[in-house]
N, C-alpha and C positions, 0 to 999 in steps of 0.2 A: 257405667257407674251409677249406683243407686244412691243419690244424695237427697232422696225425698222423705226421709224419716227423721230429720233434725227437729229436736223440740227444745223445750226449756228456755224460751226467750221471753223477756218480760214487758217488751214493748211491742206495739203493733204497727203495721204499715198504714200510711194514710192512702188506702186504695182508691177512694172516691177522687182525690185531687193529685196523688203522686205519680211519678213516672220512673221507669227502670234507669238506674245509672250503673256505672262500670263496677261499683262496689258490690252490686247484686250478683256479680259473676266472679268475684274475687276469692271466694272460699271462706269468707270470715262471717261475722255476725249478721251483716246485711243479707249475705246470700242465704244463710240459715232461715233468717226471718221471711224472705220471699218465699222459700220453699215451704215453710211452715203455715204462712198465712194464706198462700194461693194454691199451691200444688198438693200439699199434704191435705189440706181441707177439701180440695175438689175431688182428688183421686184416691182418697183414703181407703185402704184395705190391709189385711194382716201382713202381706209381704212387704208393703211400703212402710208400714208402722214398725217393722223390725229394725229399720234404719241401717241395713247393711250395704255395701257397695255392689251387691248383686242379689238375686232372689233364687232360692232354692225351690224347686217343685218336682213333684212325682211325675215321672213319664210313663204313660200307659203302654202297655205292649202293642206291637205292631208298627207299621210304617208312619213315620213323622214327616210333616212338611213345615218348611220355614220360608218366610218372605221378608223383604225389607223394602221401604219406600221412603220418598221425601216429598214433603208438601210446601209449595211456594206460591199458592194461589193468590191472585190479586183481582179484586179486593179481598181482604181477609174475612169480611162478612158479606154474605150474599143472600138473596131470597131462598129460605129452605135450609140454611146452615152457615157454618163458618169453617175456618181451616181446621178447628179442633174436631168437629164431628166428621169432616171429610177424611181426616188422618185415620180415625177409628174405623169408620165404614169402609175406607178403601183398603186397609190393611187386612180386615177381616174377609173382604171379598176376594182378595188375592189368594188366601188360604182356602176359601169355600170353593173356588174354581177347580181345585184338585178333588173336590167332593169331600174335603176334610172337615172335620169339627174343630173350629178355632178354640184354643184354650188359653193363651196368654199373649199380652202385648207388651212391648217396651216403647218409651218415647223420649226423644231428645229435643230440646228447645234451644234454638239459636235466637237470641232476643236482641233487638237494636237498642242502644242507648237512647233514652228519651221515649220509649214506648210507654203509653199510658198503662198504669197498673190496673185500672178498672177493665180495660180491653183484655189484658192478659188473664184477669180473673175470669171474665166471661168465657174467654176460650177454654180455659182450664176446666171450668165448671161444665161446660158443653162436652168436653171429652169424658169427664167423669160420669156424666148423665148417660151418654152414648155407651160407655163401657159397661155401665151397670144394666141399662136396657137390654144390651146384646148378651149379657152374661160372660163377657170376655174381659177379665180385669187387666189393667195396666199395672204390672207388678215391679217394674224398674225403670229408671229413667235418669236423665241428667239435664242440666241447664247451663248454657254459656251465654255471655253477654259480649256483644262486640260494639265497637265505636259506631256513633251516629253516622248513617249513610252506608253501612256496610251489610245490612240485613233487610232493608225495606219492612221494618216492623217486626215480624217473627217467621221463622221458618221452623218446620216440625219434621223430624226424621223418626220413623217408626220401624219396628220389626215384629213379627208375630209367628207364633208356632201353633201347629194343630196336629191331629191324628186322622189318618186315612183309614176309612172302614175296610175291613178285611175284605178282599176280593175285588176291590175297586182300584182301577189303573187308568186314569184319564190322561191321554197324551195328545198333543197337537198333531202328531203324525199318524193318528189312527182312523182319521175320517176315511170313508169309502164312498164310492159311487153309489147313488141310490139313497144315502142317508138323508134324513130330514134336517132343516135348519129352522130352529125355533128361536124366537126372541121373546123376552119375558114382559115387554111392554114398550110404551112409546119412546122414541128416540129424541135426543138433542135437548132434552129439558135442562140438563145441568150447564152445558156450555152457553145456552142462550141466556139462562138466568144470571150466570156470572157476567157475560158480555154486556147484558142490559144494564146491570149495576155499574160496570166499569165505565160505560159510556153515558151513564145518566140518561138511559132511554126509558120512555114510559109508553106501554102499551094499554089497549082497553081491557085486556084481561091480564092478571098477574101471571107471570111465568116463574115457577118455583123450581129449585133444583130437585132432582130425583134422588139426591143423595140418601142411601139407605144401606144397611147390612143385610146381605143376602144368604147368610148361612142357614136360616131356617127354611127358606124357600128351597135351597139346595138339598137339605136333609129330606124335605117332602118328596123331591124328585127322585133322590137316591133310594128312598124307602120302597118306592113302587116300581121304578125302572132303572135302577143303578146298572144292572148288566147290559142295558141297551145303550147307555150314554157313552159316546166316544171321546168327546172333549167339550169343556166349557171355558168360556172367557168372558170377562166383563169388558165391554167395549168403551174404554175410557179415551184417553188421547188417540185421536185418529179416528174415533167412532167405529160403527160396525164395517165401514169400508176397510180400514186397516186390519181389523179383527179377522174378517174373512179372507183377505189376501194373506194374511200370515198363516192362517190354517191351511189355506189351499197349497201354499208353497211348501209347508212343512209335510203335508200329506200327499203331495204330488197329484192333486186332483183339481177339479174346477168347481165353480157354484154357479148355479142359475137361480136368480131370486126375482121376486115379483114386487115391483114398487107399490102397487095397490094393497098388497098384503102387509106392508110395513107400517105399524102403527106410529102416527105422527099427529100430535095435537095441532088443530088449525092455527092457534096463536103462535106456535113454535114455527110452523111452516111460514107464516106471514113474517115473523121476525127474521127468519133466515133468508127470505126473499129480500127483506128490507136491507139486511146487513151483507148481502152477497155471499151467503154461506151455503154449502151443501150439507143438509141435514145428515147425510150418510157419513160425513167426516166430523161431525160435532160430538164432543165428549159427553159420555154418560157416567153417572156414578152410582146408579141403583138398578141397573139392567144387566141382564146376562144373555149371551148367545150360546145355545146348546146344539151340538151336532149329534143326532140320535139315529141309531139304526131303524130302518124302516118299520120293522115289526114291533118296535116299542114306542113309535113317536106318538100315537094316540094316548097311551096311558101317560106318558111323561107330560104331554100337552094338558091332559086333564088334571093332572096333580098340580101343575103350575097355575092353571086358571082357578082352581079351588083355593089357592093361597092369596092373601091380599097384595102381596108384591108381584104376583104373576096374573092377576085377574085380567089383564090386556094381552096375555101372551098369544102369540100368533105364529103359525107355520108359514115361513116366508120364502121358502125354497128348498132346493135339493143339491146335494154334491153330485158331480158328473164326472165322467172320465174326460181328462183334458191335459195333454202333455205340456200345454202352455200355462196351465194353472191360473186360468183367467177367472175372474168374477164377473159375470154377465147379468144384466138386469133387464126384464122387460118393463118398459116404462108405461106410465098411465096413459100416454098418448097413442100406444099401440106400437111403438117402435122398440128399440133396444140399444143398450150401450154398455161399454165396459166400465166397471166400477174399479178404478186404480187405486193405488196407494195415494195418500195426501202427498203432495209435493210442497215441501217447505212446512212452515208452522201456521196453520189457519188461525188457531186461537192460542197465543202463548200464555203460559202461566195459568192454566185452566184448573190445575189440581196441585 
């Protein structure tokens, strides 16, 4: 339901000092003012300005892709972003992993009574800035307010639609023995950035979330090597360990990867050691894993490395025939180990 186009109110919210109360979700004047002064101002575009309960848009010919997601990250603000930028980037990335061009987003806000209006404005403005920078507008949305203690500040639910280029069909069951495994950059940045903020940890070097929209990187990859790409995934919760295990099980193959080839910032490695975390299991929000046919690996890797979001891209291993669907890693100590699924929740509420 699109309640983000309401106008014609004569008083303004005290954003600097005010807080959300239950009247802001009751459908009356206060709710209209909240939407007008915060969401409409931050996310403004022609679709929202129309003030309908939905948005109408033209659908390009061809195959469409749709995704939905929810964001409950704690804390709401972390080095390199906040729940608003995370929601935009994460939804766009889910669309982009199909090789698709993201077109439109929607957003629903579940806000806790007592939440500071200044923080809500900052989150909304960050979302608006991110949607404009990526060229993917938020064209419809909704707000709900729940009683104090029922939402831990604010939760955001999103949906997105995009169009898949003709001739492209990326599927997690398409990986084959011999395929190359490429990652677009260093792992673990987002999870460690959130955890360090959550636990009030300070390190000698600042650790910043890698949260970013990957659709332009994907477009560069597809432009030169789309026919070679089998599957792409963004390794969010569960990290690259979960991503590779998921693909291995769906494609009925295994993977051999090289620990020394996996990009990992020294400060992230040190933080993981201090926190007792395995970097392979830590969430990322601005990286992708691509499984690519061997004859196209070089051209895809070169296209990634030529893009700012893929400058650190590395070939980290290959798919192998394995009826057990194991992900195996050659360690930096010259040994080997099985990279298994994460057991339990290593970092809860990371996105």
